[in-house]
Each structure stands twice: as C-alpha cells, then as structure tokens.
Short mmCIF file of the C-alpha atoms (twelve columns), coordinates in Angstrom:
data_MODEL
# 
_entry.id   MODEL 
# 
loop_
_atom_site.group_PDB 
_atom_site.id 
_atom_site.type_symbol 
_atom_site.label_atom_id 
_atom_site.label_alt_id 
_atom_site.label_comp_id 
_atom_site.label_asym_id 
_atom_site.label_seq_id 
_atom_site.Cartn_x 
_atom_site.Cartn_y 
_atom_site.Cartn_z 
_atom_site.pdbx_PDB_model_num 
ATOM 1   C CA . UNK A 1   -69.762 -36.054 13.141  1 
ATOM 2   C CA . UNK A 2   -66.930 -36.638 15.629  1 
ATOM 3   C CA . UNK A 3   -64.827 -38.164 12.853  1 
ATOM 4   C CA . UNK A 4   -65.370 -35.100 10.682  1 
ATOM 5   C CA . UNK A 5   -64.458 -32.761 13.570  1 
ATOM 6   C CA . UNK A 6   -61.301 -34.752 14.291  1 
ATOM 7   C CA . UNK A 7   -60.305 -34.563 10.626  1 
ATOM 8   C CA . UNK A 8   -60.738 -30.790 10.576  1 
ATOM 9   C CA . UNK A 9   -58.644 -30.356 13.739  1 
ATOM 10  C CA . UNK A 10  -55.914 -32.612 12.349  1 
ATOM 11  C CA . UNK A 11  -55.833 -30.642 9.096   1 
ATOM 12  C CA . UNK A 12  -55.541 -27.320 10.958  1 
ATOM 13  C CA . UNK A 13  -52.691 -28.669 13.081  1 
ATOM 14  C CA . UNK A 14  -50.805 -29.938 10.038  1 
ATOM 15  C CA . UNK A 15  -51.139 -26.598 8.237   1 
ATOM 16  C CA . UNK A 16  -49.996 -24.778 11.371  1 
ATOM 17  C CA . UNK A 17  -46.958 -27.012 11.844  1 
ATOM 18  C CA . UNK A 18  -46.111 -26.722 8.173   1 
ATOM 19  C CA . UNK A 19  -46.139 -22.919 8.458   1 
ATOM 20  C CA . UNK A 20  -43.828 -23.002 11.488  1 
ATOM 21  C CA . UNK A 21  -41.424 -25.258 9.652   1 
ATOM 22  C CA . UNK A 22  -41.377 -22.967 6.641   1 
ATOM 23  C CA . UNK A 23  -40.763 -19.944 8.861   1 
ATOM 24  C CA . UNK A 24  -37.905 -21.714 10.637  1 
ATOM 25  C CA . UNK A 25  -36.325 -22.680 7.318   1 
ATOM 26  C CA . UNK A 26  -36.620 -19.102 6.081   1 
ATOM 27  C CA . UNK A 27  -34.959 -17.758 9.246   1 
ATOM 28  C CA . UNK A 28  -32.089 -20.217 8.850   1 
ATOM 29  C CA . UNK A 29  -31.477 -19.218 5.231   1 
ATOM 30  C CA . UNK A 30  -31.453 -15.533 6.154   1 
ATOM 31  C CA . UNK A 31  -28.899 -16.161 8.878   1 
ATOM 32  C CA . UNK A 32  -26.774 -18.118 6.439   1 
ATOM 33  C CA . UNK A 33  -26.833 -15.235 3.952   1 
ATOM 34  C CA . UNK A 34  -25.807 -12.800 6.676   1 
ATOM 35  C CA . UNK A 35  -22.850 -14.987 7.619   1 
ATOM 36  C CA . UNK A 36  -21.700 -15.028 3.993   1 
ATOM 37  C CA . UNK A 37  -21.823 -11.239 3.644   1 
ATOM 38  C CA . UNK A 38  -18.491 -9.887  2.415   1 
ATOM 39  C CA . UNK A 39  -17.331 -6.321  3.062   1 
ATOM 40  C CA . UNK A 40  -15.728 -4.593  0.080   1 
ATOM 41  C CA . UNK A 41  -12.686 -2.504  1.015   1 
ATOM 42  C CA . UNK A 42  -11.205 -0.048  -1.488  1 
ATOM 43  C CA . UNK A 43  -7.412  0.330   -1.546  1 
ATOM 44  C CA . UNK A 44  -5.660  3.413   -2.919  1 
ATOM 45  C CA . UNK A 45  -2.400  2.844   -4.809  1 
ATOM 46  C CA . UNK A 46  -0.509  4.679   -7.557  1 
ATOM 47  C CA . UNK A 47  -0.333  1.948   -10.176 1 
ATOM 48  C CA . UNK A 48  2.624   3.801   -11.732 1 
ATOM 49  C CA . UNK A 49  5.372   2.937   -9.250  1 
ATOM 50  C CA . UNK A 50  7.067   -0.273  -10.412 1 
ATOM 51  C CA . UNK A 51  7.878   -2.764  -9.050  1 
ATOM 52  C CA . UNK A 52  5.624   -1.983  -6.081  1 
ATOM 53  C CA . UNK A 53  2.414   -0.899  -7.813  1 
ATOM 54  C CA . UNK A 54  2.050   -0.957  -11.605 1 
ATOM 55  C CA . UNK A 55  0.201   -2.472  -14.564 1 
ATOM 56  C CA . UNK A 56  1.775   -5.423  -16.325 1 
ATOM 57  C CA . UNK A 57  1.749   -5.948  -20.101 1 
ATOM 58  C CA . UNK A 58  -1.815  -7.285  -19.991 1 
ATOM 59  C CA . UNK A 59  -3.041  -4.249  -18.049 1 
ATOM 60  C CA . UNK A 60  -3.405  -6.122  -14.768 1 
ATOM 61  C CA . UNK A 61  -2.458  -4.239  -11.615 1 
ATOM 62  C CA . UNK A 62  0.391   -5.975  -9.813  1 
ATOM 63  C CA . UNK A 63  3.590   -5.302  -7.872  1 
ATOM 64  C CA . UNK A 64  4.908   -6.153  -4.441  1 
ATOM 65  C CA . UNK A 65  2.466   -3.955  -2.499  1 
ATOM 66  C CA . UNK A 66  -0.455  -5.223  -4.579  1 
ATOM 67  C CA . UNK A 67  0.411   -8.875  -4.016  1 
ATOM 68  C CA . UNK A 68  0.830   -8.334  -0.262  1 
ATOM 69  C CA . UNK A 69  -2.733  -6.988  -0.116  1 
ATOM 70  C CA . UNK A 70  -4.005  -9.861  -2.256  1 
ATOM 71  C CA . UNK A 71  -2.440  -12.335 0.166   1 
ATOM 72  C CA . UNK A 72  -4.206  -10.573 3.049   1 
ATOM 73  C CA . UNK A 73  -7.434  -10.849 1.035   1 
ATOM 74  C CA . UNK A 74  -6.988  -14.627 0.705   1 
ATOM 75  C CA . UNK A 75  -6.783  -14.979 4.480   1 
ATOM 76  C CA . UNK A 76  -9.872  -12.906 5.315   1 
ATOM 77  C CA . UNK A 77  -13.170 -14.566 4.352   1 
ATOM 78  C CA . UNK A 78  -15.332 -11.564 5.231   1 
ATOM 79  C CA . UNK A 79  -13.353 -8.917  3.333   1 
ATOM 80  C CA . UNK A 80  -12.775 -8.334  -0.383  1 
ATOM 81  C CA . UNK A 81  -10.241 -5.752  -1.601  1 
ATOM 82  C CA . UNK A 82  -10.561 -3.644  -4.741  1 
ATOM 83  C CA . UNK A 83  -7.760  -1.346  -5.910  1 
ATOM 84  C CA . UNK A 84  -8.242  2.300   -6.869  1 
ATOM 85  C CA . UNK A 85  -5.327  3.697   -8.950  1 
ATOM 86  C CA . UNK A 86  -4.663  7.233   -7.674  1 
ATOM 87  C CA . UNK A 87  -2.020  9.906   -8.427  1 
ATOM 88  C CA . UNK A 88  0.442   10.425  -5.595  1 
ATOM 89  C CA . UNK A 89  -0.426  14.087  -5.073  1 
ATOM 90  C CA . UNK A 90  -4.034  13.196  -4.163  1 
ATOM 91  C CA . UNK A 91  -3.358  9.888   -2.388  1 
ATOM 92  C CA . UNK A 92  -4.010  11.074  1.169   1 
ATOM 93  C CA . UNK A 93  -6.866  13.341  0.106   1 
ATOM 94  C CA . UNK A 94  -8.623  10.297  -1.324  1 
ATOM 95  C CA . UNK A 95  -8.236  8.506   1.996   1 
ATOM 96  C CA . UNK A 96  -9.597  11.474  3.930   1 
ATOM 97  C CA . UNK A 97  -12.637 11.755  1.645   1 
ATOM 98  C CA . UNK A 98  -13.316 8.000   1.956   1 
ATOM 99  C CA . UNK A 99  -12.696 7.368   -1.734  1 
ATOM 100 C CA . UNK A 100 -10.920 4.313   -0.352  1 
ATOM 101 C CA . UNK A 101 -10.308 2.983   3.154   1 
ATOM 102 C CA . UNK A 102 -6.681  1.799   2.896   1 
ATOM 103 C CA . UNK A 103 -3.526  3.018   1.155   1 
ATOM 104 C CA . UNK A 104 -0.879  0.541   -0.020  1 
ATOM 105 C CA . UNK A 105 1.902   2.527   -1.659  1 
ATOM 106 C CA . UNK A 106 5.236   2.245   0.162   1 
ATOM 107 C CA . UNK A 107 4.193   4.685   2.888   1 
ATOM 108 C CA . UNK A 108 6.452   5.335   5.883   1 
ATOM 109 C CA . UNK A 109 5.438   6.908   9.175   1 
ATOM 110 C CA . UNK A 110 6.205   10.429  10.269  1 
ATOM 111 C CA . UNK A 111 4.716   12.582  13.053  1 
ATOM 112 C CA . UNK A 112 2.605   14.699  10.693  1 
ATOM 113 C CA . UNK A 113 1.016   11.657  9.089   1 
ATOM 114 C CA . UNK A 114 0.403   9.924   12.402  1 
ATOM 115 C CA . UNK A 115 -1.644  12.901  13.554  1 
ATOM 116 C CA . UNK A 116 -4.066  12.343  10.666  1 
ATOM 117 C CA . UNK A 117 -4.047  8.621   9.910   1 
ATOM 118 C CA . UNK A 118 -3.757  5.166   11.451  1 
ATOM 119 C CA . UNK A 119 -0.880  2.907   10.416  1 
ATOM 120 C CA . UNK A 120 -0.658  -0.847  10.624  1 
ATOM 121 C CA . UNK A 121 1.424   -1.905  13.605  1 
ATOM 122 C CA . UNK A 122 3.239   -4.447  11.446  1 
ATOM 123 C CA . UNK A 123 5.384   -3.216  8.569   1 
ATOM 124 C CA . UNK A 124 5.271   -5.196  5.337   1 
ATOM 125 C CA . UNK A 125 8.531   -3.888  3.816   1 
ATOM 126 C CA . UNK A 126 11.589  -1.754  4.524   1 
ATOM 127 C CA . UNK A 127 12.107  1.122   2.119   1 
ATOM 128 C CA . UNK A 128 15.635  2.159   1.198   1 
ATOM 129 C CA . UNK A 129 16.433  5.695   0.066   1 
ATOM 130 C CA . UNK A 130 19.450  6.307   -2.125  1 
ATOM 131 C CA . UNK A 131 20.851  9.131   -4.226  1 
ATOM 132 C CA . UNK A 132 20.176  8.649   -7.937  1 
ATOM 133 C CA . UNK A 133 22.440  10.278  -10.549 1 
ATOM 134 C CA . UNK A 134 23.168  10.047  -14.253 1 
ATOM 135 C CA . UNK A 135 25.059  6.875   -15.046 1 
ATOM 136 C CA . UNK A 136 28.812  7.346   -14.833 1 
ATOM 137 C CA . UNK A 137 28.670  10.575  -12.842 1 
ATOM 138 C CA . UNK A 138 31.287  10.747  -10.102 1 
ATOM 139 C CA . UNK A 139 31.815  12.903  -7.052  1 
ATOM 140 C CA . UNK A 140 28.379  12.300  -5.506  1 
ATOM 141 C CA . UNK A 141 27.884  9.713   -2.775  1 
ATOM 142 C CA . UNK A 142 26.308  11.598  0.161   1 
ATOM 143 C CA . UNK A 143 23.791  14.389  0.724   1 
ATOM 144 C CA . UNK A 144 26.687  16.741  1.476   1 
ATOM 145 C CA . UNK A 145 27.926  16.201  -2.075  1 
ATOM 146 C CA . UNK A 146 24.626  17.624  -3.371  1 
ATOM 147 C CA . UNK A 147 25.128  21.089  -1.873  1 
ATOM 148 C CA . UNK A 148 24.448  23.736  -4.512  1 
ATOM 149 C CA . UNK A 149 23.026  21.160  -6.948  1 
ATOM 150 C CA . UNK A 150 19.499  20.662  -8.299  1 
ATOM 151 C CA . UNK A 151 17.745  17.716  -6.665  1 
ATOM 152 C CA . UNK A 152 14.388  16.417  -7.877  1 
ATOM 153 C CA . UNK A 153 11.755  15.369  -5.366  1 
ATOM 154 C CA . UNK A 154 8.017   14.646  -5.192  1 
ATOM 155 C CA . UNK A 155 5.620   16.812  -3.229  1 
ATOM 156 C CA . UNK A 156 4.737   15.282  0.134   1 
ATOM 157 C CA . UNK A 157 6.602   11.976  0.001   1 
ATOM 158 C CA . UNK A 158 8.987   10.551  2.595   1 
ATOM 159 C CA . UNK A 159 12.087  11.144  0.467   1 
ATOM 160 C CA . UNK A 160 11.171  14.820  0.227   1 
ATOM 161 C CA . UNK A 161 10.937  15.008  4.018   1 
ATOM 162 C CA . UNK A 162 14.539  13.755  4.282   1 
ATOM 163 C CA . UNK A 163 15.758  16.407  1.859   1 
ATOM 164 C CA . UNK A 164 13.770  19.197  3.501   1 
ATOM 165 C CA . UNK A 165 15.084  18.235  6.928   1 
ATOM 166 C CA . UNK A 166 18.603  18.315  5.537   1 
ATOM 167 C CA . UNK A 167 17.976  21.787  4.138   1 
ATOM 168 C CA . UNK A 168 16.671  23.017  7.491   1 
ATOM 169 C CA . UNK A 169 19.922  21.964  9.119   1 
ATOM 170 C CA . UNK A 170 22.165  23.191  6.289   1 
ATOM 171 C CA . UNK A 171 20.845  26.630  5.329   1 
ATOM 172 C CA . UNK A 172 18.915  25.367  2.273   1 
ATOM 173 C CA . UNK A 173 22.069  23.996  0.701   1 
ATOM 174 C CA . UNK A 174 20.118  21.814  -1.761  1 
ATOM 175 C CA . UNK A 175 18.221  23.348  -4.687  1 
ATOM 176 C CA . UNK A 176 14.996  21.321  -4.640  1 
ATOM 177 C CA . UNK A 177 12.861  20.964  -7.757  1 
ATOM 178 C CA . UNK A 178 9.414   19.626  -6.923  1 
ATOM 179 C CA . UNK A 179 7.470   17.155  -9.067  1 
ATOM 180 C CA . UNK A 180 3.876   16.014  -8.532  1 
ATOM 181 C CA . UNK A 181 5.069   12.436  -8.045  1 
ATOM 182 C CA . UNK A 182 2.516   10.946  -10.436 1 
ATOM 183 C CA . UNK A 183 5.228   9.156   -12.395 1 
ATOM 184 C CA . UNK A 184 8.809   9.014   -11.049 1 
ATOM 185 C CA . UNK A 185 10.037  8.102   -14.533 1 
ATOM 186 C CA . UNK A 186 9.710   11.792  -15.465 1 
ATOM 187 C CA . UNK A 187 12.200  12.746  -12.746 1 
ATOM 188 C CA . UNK A 188 14.611  10.022  -13.836 1 
ATOM 189 C CA . UNK A 189 14.410  11.263  -17.428 1 
ATOM 190 C CA . UNK A 190 15.281  14.763  -16.229 1 
ATOM 191 C CA . UNK A 191 18.414  13.369  -14.567 1 
ATOM 192 C CA . UNK A 192 19.364  11.626  -17.798 1 
ATOM 193 C CA . UNK A 193 18.801  14.844  -19.772 1 
ATOM 194 C CA . UNK A 194 20.837  16.914  -17.302 1 
ATOM 195 C CA . UNK A 195 17.928  19.110  -16.196 1 
ATOM 196 C CA . UNK A 196 18.548  18.100  -12.587 1 
ATOM 197 C CA . UNK A 197 21.598  16.600  -10.880 1 
ATOM 198 C CA . UNK A 198 20.091  13.983  -8.590  1 
ATOM 199 C CA . UNK A 199 17.009  12.385  -7.077  1 
ATOM 200 C CA . UNK A 200 16.408  10.656  -3.740  1 
ATOM 201 C CA . UNK A 201 14.275  7.533   -4.037  1 
ATOM 202 C CA . UNK A 202 14.183  3.759   -3.705  1 
ATOM 203 C CA . UNK A 203 16.958  2.110   -5.770  1 
ATOM 204 C CA . UNK A 204 14.663  -0.870  -6.389  1 
ATOM 205 C CA . UNK A 205 12.261  1.382   -8.306  1 
ATOM 206 C CA . UNK A 206 15.165  2.964   -10.179 1 
ATOM 207 C CA . UNK A 207 16.652  -0.358  -11.240 1 
ATOM 208 C CA . UNK A 208 13.233  -1.480  -12.484 1 
ATOM 209 C CA . UNK A 209 12.973  1.618   -14.683 1 
ATOM 210 C CA . UNK A 210 16.507  1.125   -15.961 1 
ATOM 211 C CA . UNK A 211 15.698  -2.464  -16.881 1 
ATOM 212 C CA . UNK A 212 12.370  -1.599  -18.485 1 
ATOM 213 C CA . UNK A 213 13.160  1.705   -20.226 1 
ATOM 214 C CA . UNK A 214 16.924  1.628   -20.554 1 
ATOM 215 C CA . UNK A 215 17.368  4.908   -18.672 1 
ATOM 216 C CA . UNK A 216 20.971  5.963   -18.104 1 
ATOM 217 C CA . UNK A 217 20.704  6.553   -14.345 1 
ATOM 218 C CA . UNK A 218 21.982  4.676   -11.312 1 
ATOM 219 C CA . UNK A 219 22.078  4.722   -7.488  1 
ATOM 220 C CA . UNK A 220 25.285  6.004   -5.930  1 
ATOM 221 C CA . UNK A 221 26.827  5.766   -2.461  1 
ATOM 222 C CA . UNK A 222 25.422  3.969   0.580   1 
ATOM 223 C CA . UNK A 223 21.704  4.040   1.488   1 
ATOM 224 C CA . UNK A 224 20.695  7.339   3.079   1 
ATOM 225 C CA . UNK A 225 17.940  5.753   5.179   1 
ATOM 226 C CA . UNK A 226 16.106  2.472   5.715   1 
ATOM 227 C CA . UNK A 227 12.531  2.930   6.959   1 
ATOM 228 C CA . UNK A 228 9.645   0.511   7.602   1 
ATOM 229 C CA . UNK A 229 6.655   0.645   5.238   1 
ATOM 230 C CA . UNK A 230 3.057   0.365   6.497   1 
ATOM 231 C CA . UNK A 231 -0.525  0.220   5.298   1 
ATOM 232 C CA . UNK A 232 -2.446  3.421   6.075   1 
ATOM 233 C CA . UNK A 233 -6.061  3.754   7.284   1 
ATOM 234 C CA . UNK A 234 -8.605  6.464   7.959   1 
ATOM 235 C CA . UNK A 235 -8.373  7.793   11.510  1 
ATOM 236 C CA . UNK A 236 -11.846 6.912   12.735  1 
ATOM 237 C CA . UNK A 237 -13.590 4.018   14.480  1 
ATOM 238 C CA . UNK A 238 -13.997 1.994   11.286  1 
ATOM 239 C CA . UNK A 239 -10.398 2.650   10.325  1 
ATOM 240 C CA . UNK A 240 -9.186  1.375   13.693  1 
ATOM 241 C CA . UNK A 241 -11.271 -1.799  13.388  1 
ATOM 242 C CA . UNK A 242 -10.022 -2.434  9.857   1 
ATOM 243 C CA . UNK A 243 -6.425  -1.792  10.907  1 
ATOM 244 C CA . UNK A 244 -6.685  -4.323  13.749  1 
ATOM 245 C CA . UNK A 245 -8.224  -6.950  11.454  1 
ATOM 246 C CA . UNK A 246 -5.584  -6.553  8.736   1 
ATOM 247 C CA . UNK A 247 -2.728  -6.110  11.186  1 
ATOM 248 C CA . UNK A 248 -3.365  -9.527  12.670  1 
ATOM 249 C CA . UNK A 249 -2.987  -11.076 9.211   1 
ATOM 250 C CA . UNK A 250 0.145   -9.059  8.402   1 
ATOM 251 C CA . UNK A 251 1.680   -10.243 11.667  1 
ATOM 252 C CA . UNK A 252 0.936   -13.862 10.725  1 
ATOM 253 C CA . UNK A 253 2.415   -13.316 7.252   1 
ATOM 254 C CA . UNK A 254 5.565   -11.901 8.790   1 
ATOM 255 C CA . UNK A 255 5.928   -14.736 11.285  1 
ATOM 256 C CA . UNK A 256 5.241   -17.562 8.814   1 
ATOM 257 C CA . UNK A 257 7.715   -16.153 6.280   1 
ATOM 258 C CA . UNK A 258 5.180   -15.138 3.619   1 
ATOM 259 C CA . UNK A 259 6.334   -11.512 3.495   1 
ATOM 260 C CA . UNK A 260 9.976   -12.543 3.276   1 
ATOM 261 C CA . UNK A 261 9.186   -14.978 0.477   1 
ATOM 262 C CA . UNK A 262 7.217   -12.341 -1.454  1 
ATOM 263 C CA . UNK A 263 10.174  -9.962  -1.095  1 
ATOM 264 C CA . UNK A 264 12.556  -12.612 -2.423  1 
ATOM 265 C CA . UNK A 265 10.147  -13.369 -5.268  1 
ATOM 266 C CA . UNK A 266 10.088  -9.748  -6.382  1 
ATOM 267 C CA . UNK A 267 13.585  -8.544  -5.474  1 
ATOM 268 C CA . UNK A 268 15.734  -11.648 -4.800  1 
ATOM 269 C CA . UNK A 269 16.296  -10.220 -1.308  1 
ATOM 270 C CA . UNK A 270 14.390  -10.367 1.982   1 
ATOM 271 C CA . UNK A 271 13.838  -6.674  2.691   1 
ATOM 272 C CA . UNK A 272 11.647  -7.525  5.683   1 
ATOM 273 C CA . UNK A 273 14.749  -8.247  7.755   1 
ATOM 274 C CA . UNK A 274 16.755  -5.183  6.655   1 
ATOM 275 C CA . UNK A 275 17.510  -3.105  9.742   1 
ATOM 276 C CA . UNK A 276 16.270  0.453   10.103  1 
ATOM 277 C CA . UNK A 277 19.009  3.098   9.940   1 
ATOM 278 C CA . UNK A 278 17.233  6.125   11.421  1 
# 
C-alpha cells in the first residue's frame, strides 16, 4: 500500500514539474518573438525626381535619397522601411495624415516647415540651386538677370521660396509660373520650347534629365544657394523618437564616410562637404 502511495505521489510530482517546464519554455519563446518584432516605417518620396528618387529601367525605386534610407535600414535591426511614392504637391499632407512617418525627398529647412515638422539634426546632402535656361542662351547668370522674365517654379518647394523672397525685395520683378512639381521634366520641356525663360532647381537633377532625355537645357552662372538636406518627421512624440533613432545612424554614416561615398557613387562628388552659402 505504501509503495502504491509513493508511486502516485511521484507521478503527480513529475507531471507538475513537467508542466512548469513547459510553461517556462513557452514564456521564453514568447519573449524571443517580442525581441524579434520589427517596426515597419513608411517613407514618402516622389519617385519622379532623378537622380535622387526615381524608378530604374526594371521599375525598382532607387536614387541617392532612397539608397541613404536603405543604408539606415541595414543598420537598424528593429526597423524596416517601405517607400510610398507620392506627388510633390501632397508630400507634406501625407506626412500630416500619417500616410507615412518620414519624408526623404531633398527637403531643406525653413521656419514655416520647422513649425509643423521635425527634421533630422544631421543633414544627408547639400542641395545646390542654380538657374536653368535653354542651352546656348546668353545674358542670364544671376537672379537680377531674370527681371521681367518668366520663371518656372513648383508650388511649395525650397527653390520657390528663394524666388518669392527675391520678389518681395524687388517689387515682384520676376514673373513666376507655378507648376505642381509632380515631374520637373515638364518644366524643363517648357524652357526648351520657349514657354518660360528659366527655372531654379538642382543642376544635378537637370543634368540627369539632359543625359536621359536629351533636353536642350543647361545650368548657367554660379550656384544661387547651397542648403543642407534633411529627413522630415511628424511633429509628435513618435516622430521625435523616430527622429532620434534615425539621426544617430545618420551621424554615424556621416562620420564613417558612408554618406560621402554614396555621394561620390551617384555624382562623382562629395556633396556632404560642400559649404552652405546662405
């Protein structure tokens, strides 16, 4: 009888211990899954602004801005980026409505934007603005030379702000024609066709279009401005946290030469070290 009782007790103990072990194993697996959880972050970008953000011949999204974000992605184990091609005229609206949480599209700071959005503390490029004219046209090298002429510009972009500020100080001397900014090639074609006289934009973008489409346009004169380019985030608690996480990686990429090397890879020049002019 005692032997039978001892056997029953032993069996109960073994079942009990087995249950505890199974529960412990289950808890460990759950913790492991939680540690592997990856946060998906959506990134707004035009996808029509070569060589910074565009689709290659196979339809893959690429460009300097895109590859900078992909490099950040490689260095963050808990974050995965997915791009959302978006027209320029709704780029900031998409950020405000949380359609995406980051914008990577050659964005520079200005006071109006800083009131609404967070910017990375580290810039990942320096954007140059230059006057673009029909190839072979002479007599235009500065903004003053554009007085009384038609100048194309995109609604709400940083180049437009430069032109509008010039007009404020010079009695609206420039005749501005506004485009939606969805595809800058349209503006360049209007220069070629003589519908407008000039355009203020990045000469890198212009040269890419000339090479790809054979457009008869060219930059003229010295750069009008050189301004740092930043990633943009929603202005809320999550946006601040995401900015700080990504900014740390951008800082490392700048210090270890990755950003400079990417710039050289795309443009044969290190635009990270170009000095700001304004």
